[in-house]
TIMI-2910 file (N, C-alpha, C, CB; in pm, 1 decimal, decimal comma, always signed):
<rs>
+----------+----------+----------+----------+----------+----------+----------+----------+----------+----------+----------+----------+------+
!      n_x !      n_y !      n_z !     ca_x !     ca_y !     ca_z !      c_x !      c_y !      c_z !     cb_x !     cb_y !     cb_z ! resn !
+----------+----------+----------+----------+----------+----------+----------+----------+----------+----------+----------+----------+------+
!  +7289,6 ! +13731,6 !  +9234,2 !  +7268,8 ! +13856,4 !  +9223,3 !  +7335,5 ! +13915,7 !  +9359,6 !  +7118,1 ! +13883,1 !  +9199,2 !  Met !
!  +7389,9 ! +14036,4 !  +9402,2 !  +7404,1 ! +14094,4 !  +9504,5 !  +7284,4 ! +14147,6 !  +9581,5 !  +7482,6 ! +14176,2 !  +9476,1 !  Ser !
!  +7330,7 ! +14153,2 !  +9686,1 !  +7220,7 ! +14184,0 !  +9825,2 !  +7184,4 ! +14298,2 !  +9778,3 !  +7278,8 ! +14199,2 !  +9996,2 !  Lys !
!  +7248,8 ! +14413,0 !  +9774,3 !  +7222,5 ! +14559,8 !  +9700,2 !  +7090,4 ! +14539,2 !  +9597,0 !  +7376,1 ! +14613,0 !  +9597,9 !  Arg !
!  +7120,2 ! +14439,2 !  +9517,7 !  +7019,6 ! +14463,1 !  +9394,2 !  +6905,8 ! +14378,8 !  +9432,0 !  +7079,5 ! +14418,2 !  +9238,3 !  Thr !
!  +6909,0 ! +14296,0 !  +9515,0 !  +6801,4 ! +14225,8 !  +9568,8 !  +6679,9 ! +14368,7 !  +9619,4 !  +6871,5 ! +14115,1 !  +9711,3 !  Ile !
!  +6759,7 ! +14427,8 !  +9739,3 !  +6713,9 ! +14531,9 !  +9832,3 !  +6627,1 ! +14628,2 !  +9760,4 !  +6830,6 ! +14605,4 !  +9897,1 !  Val !
!  +6713,2 ! +14671,6 !  +9627,0 !  +6645,0 ! +14770,2 !  +9542,9 !  +6561,8 ! +14707,0 !  +9475,2 !  +6721,2 ! +14846,5 !  +9458,7 !  Met !
!  +6539,9 ! +14596,5 !  +9425,7 !  +6456,3 ! +14542,5 !  +9341,1 !  +6293,6 ! +14507,2 !  +9432,8 !  +6543,0 ! +14406,0 !  +9277,3 !  Thr !
!  +6330,1 ! +14507,9 !  +9584,2 !  +6231,5 ! +14509,1 !  +9647,9 !  +6155,9 ! +14596,8 !  +9701,5 !  +6248,6 ! +14459,6 !  +9705,0 !  Val !
!  +6212,2 ! +14734,5 !  +9712,7 !  +6209,2 ! +14874,0 !  +9752,8 !  +6136,1 ! +14919,5 !  +9601,5 !  +6380,6 ! +14948,4 !  +9798,7 !  Leu !
!  +6156,2 ! +14906,5 !  +9507,6 !  +6111,6 ! +14948,0 !  +9367,4 !  +5960,2 ! +14865,9 !  +9396,8 !  +6228,0 ! +14884,6 !  +9213,8 !  Leu !
!  +5930,6 ! +14730,8 !  +9374,0 !  +5817,6 ! +14673,1 !  +9393,5 !  +5707,0 ! +14707,8 !  +9512,9 !  +5857,4 ! +14555,5 !  +9400,2 !  Val !
!  +5787,9 ! +14745,5 !  +9581,0 !  +5680,9 ! +14806,7 !  +9729,8 !  +5632,4 ! +14951,9 !  +9706,0 !  +5780,6 ! +14819,7 !  +9900,5 !  Ala !
!  +5749,5 ! +15018,8 !  +9625,3 !  +5677,2 ! +15158,9 !  +9589,2 !  +5588,1 ! +15164,7 !  +9474,9 !  +5776,3 ! +15264,7 !  +9560,1 !  Ala !
!  +5576,1 ! +15066,0 !  +9384,5 !  +5484,1 ! +15033,1 !  +9311,3 !  +5359,7 ! +15006,1 !  +9359,8 !  +5519,9 ! +14950,0 !  +9253,0 !  Gly !
!  +5350,1 ! +14892,7 !  +9445,8 !  +5248,2 ! +14875,0 !  +9518,6 !  +5174,7 ! +14956,5 !  +9602,2 !  +5273,2 ! +14802,4 !  +9570,6 !  Ala !
!  +5278,9 ! +15058,6 !  +9655,9 !  +5196,2 ! +15157,6 !  +9726,5 !  +5140,0 ! +15272,8 !  +9642,6 !  +5275,3 ! +15215,2 !  +9835,0 !  Phe !
!  +5226,3 ! +15289,3 !  +9515,9 !  +5140,9 ! +15425,7 !  +9432,0 !  +5050,5 ! +15346,3 !  +9343,2 !  +5250,6 ! +15546,1 !  +9320,9 !  Phe !
!  +5031,0 ! +15230,0 !  +9338,0 !  +4913,0 ! +15189,9 !  +9207,4 !  +4805,7 ! +15201,0 !  +9270,2 !  +4910,2 ! +15036,4 !  +9131,9 !  Ala !
!  +4752,0 ! +15259,6 !  +9400,0 !  +4586,0 ! +15292,4 !  +9399,3 !  +4567,9 ! +15432,5 !  +9349,1 !  +4510,6 ! +15283,8 !  +9558,0 !  Pro !
!  +4689,1 ! +15523,2 !  +9365,5 !  +4663,0 ! +15648,9 !  +9291,0 !  +4619,6 ! +15658,3 !  +9148,0 !  +4772,4 ! +15718,0 !  +9295,7 !  Ala !
!  +4660,3 ! +15576,8 !  +9071,7 !  +4593,4 ! +15523,0 !  +8945,4 !  +4482,5 ! +15512,0 !  +8897,3 !  +4608,4 ! +15435,5 !  +8930,2 !  Tyr !
!  +4424,7 ! +15425,3 !  +9007,3 !  +4274,8 ! +15404,9 !  +9021,3 !  +4185,0 ! +15502,1 !  +9028,8 !  +4247,0 ! +15341,5 !  +9120,7 !  Ala !
!  +4235,0 ! +15609,0 !  +9100,8 !  +4119,6 ! +15694,9 !  +9145,0 !  +4089,4 ! +15817,8 !  +9030,9 !  +4159,2 ! +15761,8 !  +9299,4 !  Gln !
!  +3965,6 ! +15874,1 !  +9029,3 !  +3904,4 ! +15943,6 !  +8928,3 !  +3975,3 ! +16075,7 !  +8979,6 !  +3732,8 ! +15935,0 !  +8918,9 !  Glu !
!  +3995,5 ! +16183,7 !  +8901,0 !  +4071,2 ! +16350,5 !  +8965,7 !  +3923,6 ! +16390,7 !  +8998,7 !  +4177,0 ! +16493,8 !  +8823,4 !  Val !
!  +3924,3 ! +16448,3 !  +9112,0 !  +3792,5 ! +16509,3 !  +9162,9 !  +3800,9 ! +16633,6 !  +9093,8 !  +3774,5 ! +16527,3 !  +9327,6 !  Ala !
!  +3884,3 ! +16732,6 !  +9092,0 !  +3864,5 ! +16879,8 !  +9025,2 !  +4028,9 ! +16888,2 !  +8989,8 !  +3791,6 ! +17027,0 !  +9148,3 !  Asn !
!  +4022,6 ! +17007,9 !  +8948,7 !  +4169,3 ! +17077,5 !  +8901,0 !  +4250,3 ! +17147,2 !  +9007,1 !  +4146,5 ! +17192,6 !  +8789,7 !  Lys !
!  +4187,0 ! +17178,5 !  +9112,0 !  +4259,4 ! +17256,6 !  +9167,5 !  +4308,5 ! +17143,6 !  +9279,8 !  +4186,4 ! +17393,6 !  +9208,4 !  Thr !
!  +4251,7 ! +17042,1 !  +9296,5 !  +4345,3 ! +16901,7 !  +9355,7 !  +4483,7 ! +16837,4 !  +9252,4 !  +4216,8 ! +16752,6 !  +9366,8 !  Glu !
!  +4424,9 ! +16829,8 !  +9134,7 !  +4556,1 ! +16803,9 !  +9029,9 !  +4636,1 ! +16899,6 !  +9084,8 !  +4537,2 ! +16828,4 !  +8855,5 !  Val !
!  +4634,6 ! +17042,9 !  +9049,8 !  +4732,0 ! +17159,5 !  +9089,1 !  +4810,2 ! +17137,3 !  +9189,1 !  +4672,1 ! +17276,6 !  +9123,0 !  Ala !
!  +4758,3 ! +17119,9 !  +9320,6 !  +4791,6 ! +17109,5 !  +9425,7 !  +4901,5 ! +17004,0 !  +9423,0 !  +4686,2 ! +17092,8 !  +9500,7 !  Lys !
!  +4844,2 ! +16863,6 !  +9369,7 !  +4942,4 ! +16752,9 !  +9409,0 !  +5055,8 ! +16763,4 !  +9293,1 !  +4864,5 ! +16592,2 !  +9414,8 !  Trp !
!  +5040,7 ! +16817,8 !  +9187,9 !  +5173,6 ! +16860,7 !  +9098,5 !  +5277,1 ! +16979,2 !  +9139,6 !  +5121,2 ! +16906,7 !  +8959,7 !  Ser !
!  +5225,2 ! +17055,4 !  +9249,9 !  +5308,6 ! +17135,8 !  +9310,5 !  +5393,4 ! +17064,1 !  +9392,6 !  +5246,4 ! +17230,2 !  +9375,1 !  Ile !
!  +5300,3 ! +17001,3 !  +9486,1 !  +5365,6 ! +16901,0 !  +9605,7 !  +5527,0 ! +16795,2 !  +9497,4 !  +5178,4 ! +16747,5 !  +9678,0 !  Ile !
!  +5414,9 ! +16737,6 !  +9425,8 !  +5543,2 ! +16658,5 !  +9341,1 !  +5649,5 ! +16738,2 !  +9306,6 !  +5503,3 ! +16597,1 !  +9203,0 !  Thr !
!  +5629,0 ! +16837,5 !  +9213,1 !  +5773,0 ! +16917,6 !  +9205,4 !  +5853,7 ! +16959,6 !  +9301,9 !  +5764,2 ! +17025,0 !  +9151,4 !  Ala !
!  +5782,9 ! +16981,5 !  +9407,9 !  +5879,9 ! +17061,1 !  +9550,7 !  +5955,5 ! +16932,5 !  +9576,4 !  +5775,3 ! +17127,5 !  +9725,7 !  Gly !
!  +5895,4 ! +16821,0 !  +9596,5 !  +5977,6 ! +16712,2 !  +9648,7 !  +6065,2 ! +16663,8 !  +9558,7 !  +5905,0 ! +16606,7 !  +9694,6 !  Phe !
!  +6052,5 ! +16646,7 !  +9420,1 !  +6123,6 ! +16624,4 !  +9290,5 !  +6282,7 ! +16736,9 !  +9322,5 !  +5997,2 ! +16684,4 !  +9132,3 !  Ala !
!  +6236,8 ! +16872,6 !  +9346,1 !  +6331,1 ! +16970,4 !  +9324,2 !  +6410,1 ! +16923,6 !  +9448,6 !  +6277,0 ! +17129,7 !  +9315,2 !  Leu !
!  +6336,6 ! +16890,6 !  +9567,7 !  +6410,6 ! +16872,6 !  +9669,5 !  +6516,3 ! +16766,9 !  +9671,2 !  +6333,1 ! +16857,7 !  +9760,9 !  Ala !
!  +6482,2 ! +16648,2 !  +9601,1 !  +6563,6 ! +16543,8 !  +9636,8 !  +6668,3 ! +16546,4 !  +9526,5 !  +6486,7 ! +16409,0 !  +9651,6 !  Phe !
!  +6646,0 ! +16636,0 !  +9371,2 !  +6766,7 ! +16622,5 !  +9292,3 !  +6855,9 ! +16756,1 !  +9370,5 !  +6731,7 ! +16638,7 !  +9104,3 !  Ala !
!  +6828,8 ! +16856,8 !  +9425,0 !  +6899,5 ! +16949,5 !  +9483,7 !  +7012,4 ! +16861,3 !  +9572,1 !  +6800,6 ! +17047,5 !  +9566,6 !  Ala !
!  +6919,1 ! +16821,6 !  +9674,0 !  +7002,1 ! +16746,8 !  +9770,7 !  +7083,2 ! +16654,4 !  +9725,4 !  +6933,6 ! +16686,5 !  +9859,5 !  Gly !
!  +7037,5 ! +16563,5 !  +9658,2 !  +7136,7 ! +16442,5 !  +9603,9 !  +7260,9 ! +16472,4 !  +9505,1 !  +7046,8 ! +16339,8 !  +9521,6 !  Leu !
!  +7199,2 ! +16597,0 !  +9409,7 !  +7289,0 ! +16670,6 !  +9346,4 !  +7417,6 ! +16720,7 !  +9432,1 !  +7215,3 ! +16777,6 !  +9292,9 !  Gly !
!  +7375,6 ! +16786,2 !  +9548,7 !  +7489,7 ! +16883,9 !  +9621,4 !  +7588,4 ! +16725,0 !  +9697,1 !  +7390,6 ! +17033,9 !  +9783,6 !  Ala !
!  +7513,7 ! +16633,1 !  +9732,6 !  +7583,7 ! +16547,9 !  +9760,0 !  +7688,6 ! +16489,1 !  +9674,2 !  +7514,7 ! +16479,5 !  +9793,8 !  Leu !
!  +7675,4 ! +16469,3 !  +9525,6 !  +7705,3 ! +16397,9 !  +9447,0 !  +7866,2 ! +16506,5 !  +9399,3 !  +7565,8 ! +16364,0 !  +9342,4 !  Gly !
!  +7820,2 ! +16606,3 !  +9395,7 !  +7888,4 ! +16741,1 !  +9357,2 !  +8027,2 ! +16724,1 !  +9476,1 !  +7762,6 ! +16905,1 !  +9386,8 !  Gln !
!  +7968,2 ! +16749,5 !  +9586,7 !  +8085,5 ! +16753,0 !  +9719,8 !  +8177,6 ! +16606,5 !  +9727,8 !  +7988,4 ! +16768,2 !  +9893,0 !  Gly !
!  +8102,3 ! +16505,8 !  +9700,5 !  +8173,5 ! +16376,3 !  +9705,3 !  +8285,0 ! +16393,7 !  +9565,4 !  +8048,6 ! +16232,1 !  +9692,2 !  Arg !
!  +8247,7 ! +16449,1 !  +9457,2 !  +8308,6 ! +16429,5 !  +9301,2 !  +8448,9 ! +16514,4 !  +9366,0 !  +8197,5 ! +16523,0 !  +9131,3 !  Ala !
!  +8410,3 ! +16648,5 !  +9428,8 !  +8508,4 ! +16766,1 !  +9442,8 !  +8604,0 ! +16708,8 !  +9566,2 !  +8423,2 ! +16926,7 !  +9482,3 !  Ile !
!  +8586,5 ! +16633,5 !  +9651,8 !  +8672,7 ! +16577,0 !  +9752,6 !  +8758,8 ! +16475,9 !  +9711,7 !  +8602,2 ! +16528,6 !  +9854,4 !  Gly !
!  +8693,0 ! +16415,3 !  +9606,5 !  +8814,7 ! +16308,7 !  +9540,5 !  +8898,5 ! +16352,4 !  +9467,3 !  +8776,2 ! +16204,9 !  +9459,6 !  Ser !
!  +8848,5 ! +16450,6 !  +9406,4 !  +8960,2 ! +16539,6 !  +9299,6 !  +9054,9 ! +16591,7 !  +9383,0 !  +8896,9 ! +16675,3 !  +9209,1 !  Ala !
!  +9017,4 ! +16674,0 !  +9502,3 !  +9122,5 ! +16725,0 !  +9552,9 !  +9207,4 ! +16595,2 !  +9628,5 !  +9075,6 ! +16845,5 !  +9645,5 !  Val !
!  +9151,7 ! +16529,3 !  +9671,0 !  +9285,5 ! +16383,0 !  +9738,0 !  +9352,0 ! +16347,9 !  +9602,6 !  +9196,5 ! +16187,2 !  +9819,9 !  Glu !
!  +9260,3 ! +16364,6 !  +9474,1 !  +9352,6 ! +16278,4 !  +9364,3 !  +9483,7 ! +16402,4 !  +9337,3 !  +9241,3 ! +16231,8 !  +9184,1 !  Ala !
!  +9428,6 ! +16510,5 !  +9341,0 !  +9544,3 ! +16618,2 !  +9320,7 !  +9638,3 ! +16635,8 !  +9407,6 !  +9502,6 ! +16739,5 !  +9309,3 !  Ile !
!  +9612,0 ! +16578,3 !  +9522,8 !  +9689,3 ! +16592,9 !  +9657,2 !  +9801,3 ! +16464,8 !  +9616,8 !  +9575,7 ! +16564,5 !  +9822,6 !  Ala !
!  +9762,3 ! +16369,1 !  +9570,8 !  +9837,0 ! +16228,9 !  +9594,9 !  +9913,6 ! +16246,7 !  +9445,2 !  +9718,2 ! +16063,6 !  +9619,1 !  Arg !
!  +9866,8 ! +16287,1 !  +9349,0 !  +9939,1 ! +16332,6 !  +9215,9 !  +9927,9 ! +16472,6 !  +9143,0 !  +9897,0 ! +16243,2 !  +9117,8 !  Asn !
! +10033,9 ! +16581,8 !  +9205,9 !  +9991,2 ! +16727,4 !  +9161,7 ! +10049,4 ! +16721,7 !  +9033,9 ! +10045,4 ! +16860,1 !  +9253,8 !  Pro !
! +10110,5 ! +16657,6 !  +8951,8 ! +10133,2 ! +16636,9 !  +8804,4 ! +10026,7 ! +16622,9 !  +8704,4 ! +10203,7 ! +16527,8 !  +8789,4 !  Gly !
!  +9896,8 ! +16537,5 !  +8727,0 !  +9806,7 ! +16515,2 !  +8681,5 !  +9667,2 ! +16637,0 !  +8729,1 !  +9804,8 ! +16374,8 !  +8711,9 !  Ala !
!  +9710,6 ! +16733,3 !  +8790,0 !  +9599,2 ! +16844,3 !  +8800,4 !  +9515,4 ! +16891,7 !  +8668,0 !  +9669,7 ! +16972,8 !  +8854,5 !  Val !
!  +9569,8 ! +16878,0 !  +8530,9 !  +9506,4 ! +16944,3 !  +8429,9 !  +9402,8 ! +16804,3 !  +8381,6 !  +9627,4 ! +17014,6 !  +8307,0 !  Gly !
!  +9449,3 ! +16670,4 !  +8410,8 !  +9354,8 ! +16579,9 !  +8340,4 !  +9236,7 ! +16554,0 !  +8459,6 !  +9438,5 ! +16428,4 !  +8284,1 !  Asp !
!  +9282,0 ! +16562,3 !  +8580,6 !  +9174,3 ! +16546,0 !  +8707,6 !  +9089,4 ! +16691,6 !  +8679,7 !  +9264,1 ! +16538,3 !  +8894,3 !  Ile !
!  +9137,2 ! +16802,4 !  +8641,0 !  +9033,2 ! +16924,8 !  +8648,6 !  +8942,6 ! +16921,8 !  +8569,7 !  +9079,2 ! +17047,9 !  +8629,3 !  Arg !
!  +8980,4 ! +16848,0 !  +8416,0 !  +8893,3 ! +16829,5 !  +8332,1 !  +8805,1 ! +16707,6 !  +8316,1 !  +8949,5 ! +16849,8 !  +8240,8 !  Gly !
!  +8837,3 ! +16625,0 !  +8403,8 !  +8711,3 ! +16512,5 !  +8455,0 !  +8612,7 ! +16574,2 !  +8553,2 !  +8775,9 ! +16372,5 !  +8541,0 !  Ala !
!  +8667,7 ! +16628,6 !  +8662,6 !  +8592,9 ! +16696,2 !  +8738,5 !  +8507,5 ! +16792,6 !  +8686,0 !  +8659,8 ! +16743,2 !  +8818,5 !  Leu !
!  +8567,9 ! +16886,0 !  +8585,0 !  +8460,0 ! +16961,7 !  +8558,9 !  +8337,8 ! +16907,2 !  +8500,0 !  +8499,0 ! +17052,7 !  +8487,7 !  Leu !
!  +8371,0 ! +16816,3 !  +8366,8 !  +8279,6 ! +16732,1 !  +8277,8 !  +8188,6 ! +16661,8 !  +8390,4 !  +8368,6 ! +16615,1 !  +8173,5 !  Leu !
!  +8243,1 ! +16629,9 !  +8526,8 !  +8137,1 ! +16534,1 !  +8608,8 !  +8053,7 ! +16635,0 !  +8689,6 !  +8215,3 ! +16415,2 !  +8720,6 !  Gly !
!  +8078,8 ! +16707,6 !  +8719,3 !  +8019,3 ! +16849,5 !  +8760,7 !  +7895,6 ! +16900,5 !  +8651,3 !  +8155,1 ! +16970,4 !  +8758,7 !  Leu !
!  +7941,3 ! +16941,7 !  +8552,2 !  +7847,3 ! +16984,6 !  +8470,4 !  +7732,6 ! +16870,9 !  +8467,8 !  +7910,7 ! +17017,1 !  +8334,3 !  Val !
!  +7751,4 ! +16724,9 !  +8427,1 !  +7682,7 ! +16645,3 !  +8403,4 !  +7566,1 ! +16592,6 !  +8518,0 !  +7767,1 ! +16566,6 !  +8361,0 !  Leu !
!  +7626,6 ! +16651,3 !  +8652,4 !  +7554,6 ! +16606,3 !  +8789,2 !  +7466,8 ! +16722,7 !  +8806,9 !  +7658,6 ! +16580,4 !  +8929,3 !  Ile !
!  +7544,2 ! +16846,8 !  +8744,4 !  +7409,8 ! +16961,8 !  +8729,2 !  +7291,6 ! +16996,2 !  +8666,8 !  +7436,2 ! +17046,9 !  +8701,9 !  Glu !
!  +7315,6 ! +16927,2 !  +8532,5 !  +7251,7 ! +16897,0 !  +8447,7 !  +7107,6 ! +16824,9 !  +8465,6 !  +7332,0 ! +16841,0 !  +8388,3 !  Ser !
!  +7129,5 ! +16710,0 !  +8560,6 !  +7041,8 ! +16645,4 !  +8610,0 !  +6947,9 ! +16736,0 !  +8699,3 !  +7102,5 ! +16541,2 !  +8671,3 !  Leu !
!  +6988,1 ! +16828,4 !  +8789,2 !  +6876,4 ! +16895,6 !  +8857,1 !  +6845,6 ! +16977,7 !  +8750,9 !  +6903,7 ! +16970,7 !  +8994,4 !  Ser !
!  +6878,5 ! +17046,4 !  +8660,2 !  +6809,7 ! +17131,5 !  +8569,4 !  +6717,9 ! +17018,9 !  +8498,0 !  +6915,1 ! +17220,8 !  +8465,8 !  Ile !
!  +6747,7 ! +16917,5 !  +8457,5 !  +6625,5 ! +16854,3 !  +8382,0 !  +6481,9 ! +16836,9 !  +8509,7 !  +6688,5 ! +16673,7 !  +8310,6 !  Tyr !
!  +6554,5 ! +16802,1 !  +8641,8 !  +6424,3 ! +16782,4 !  +8721,7 !  +6362,1 ! +16917,1 !  +8732,8 !  +6447,9 ! +16719,0 !  +8870,4 !  Val !
!  +6408,8 ! +17044,8 !  +8723,4 !  +6342,7 ! +17176,2 !  +8730,1 !  +6249,3 ! +17214,0 !  +8615,3 !  +6445,0 ! +17278,1 !  +8739,0 !  Leu !
!  +6317,2 ! +17156,7 !  +8511,2 !  +6209,6 ! +17167,2 !  +8365,8 !  +6119,2 ! +17102,4 !  +8363,2 !  +6252,4 ! +17133,3 !  +8238,3 !  Leu !
!  +6122,8 ! +16961,9 !  +8436,8 !  +6007,1 ! +16859,9 !  +8447,2 !  +5914,9 ! +16908,1 !  +8520,2 !  +6037,5 ! +16732,2 !  +8501,0 !  Ile !
!  +5984,3 ! +16999,9 !  +8666,4 !  +5897,5 ! +17053,3 !  +8773,0 !  +5797,5 ! +17172,9 !  +8692,0 !  +6001,7 ! +17122,1 !  +8906,7 !  Ser !
!  +5884,4 ! +17264,5 !  +8609,4 !  +5794,0 ! +17363,4 !  +8583,4 !  +5700,3 ! +17342,6 !  +8435,9 !  +5881,4 ! +17494,2 !  +8583,3 !  Leu !
!  +5694,8 ! +17181,1 !  +8384,4 !  +5623,9 ! +17141,8 !  +8259,2 !  +5498,7 ! +17126,4 !  +8361,8 !  +5686,1 ! +16994,1 !  +8154,9 !  Ile !
!  +5509,8 ! +17033,9 !  +8484,3 !  +5418,3 ! +16983,5 !  +8570,5 !  +5302,0 ! +17119,4 !  +8621,8 !  +5512,5 ! +16912,5 !  +8698,4 !  Leu !
!  +5385,1 ! +17205,2 !  +8647,0 !  +5327,9 ! +17343,0 !  +8698,0 !  +5272,3 ! +17421,7 !  +8606,6 !  +5422,2 ! +17425,7 !  +8757,9 !  Phe !
!  +5316,4 ! +17431,3 !  +8487,0 !  +5244,2 ! +17529,3 !  +8360,0 !  +5148,1 ! +17450,9 !  +8281,8 !  +5357,9 ! +17589,1 !  +8242,1 !  Phe !
!  +5155,1 ! +17340,5 !  +8269,9 !  +5072,2 ! +17297,2 !  +8170,6 !  +4929,8 ! +17292,1 !  +8201,4 !  +5112,8 ! +17178,0 !  +8130,9 !  Leu !
!  +4832,2 ! +17312,3 !  +8110,7 !  +4731,5 ! +17323,8 !  +8131,1 !  +4634,0 ! +17186,0 !  +8225,9 !  +4704,3 ! +17360,7 !  +8004,0 !  Pro !
!  +4561,7 ! +17196,7 !  +8285,7 !  +4482,0 ! +17079,7 !  +8335,0 !  +4409,2 ! +17021,6 !  +8259,8 !  +4408,2 ! +17100,5 !  +8426,2 !  Arg !
!  +4334,3 ! +16928,9 !  +8292,7 !  +4268,0 ! +16830,0 !  +8180,4 !  +4152,0 ! +16930,1 !  +8128,4 !  +4197,7 ! +16664,0 !  +8250,3 !  Phe !
+----------+----------+----------+----------+----------+----------+----------+----------+----------+----------+----------+----------+------+
</rs>
């Protein structure tokens, strides 16, 4: 196993141990659940937008570099770039959809 895989596994286990007590608690009231669902949706949207923008920036930078190295392959590079950008953007849209579901679904 690589060092990166081990580090990611340890971080996931630590995160699971950190958030496990949240599942053991009873819900105090509906406003508390609504507050935390809004906070969760906000963080999810922030991470999705930020990391999606980083991914798109790297993809565009790599595509421009590839076009500069091989101008004859502009059509193939452009097609692959657009497909990649669409898939990256769709992940942000999925997070938005899940956040809206968390926000608008009726509470217990």
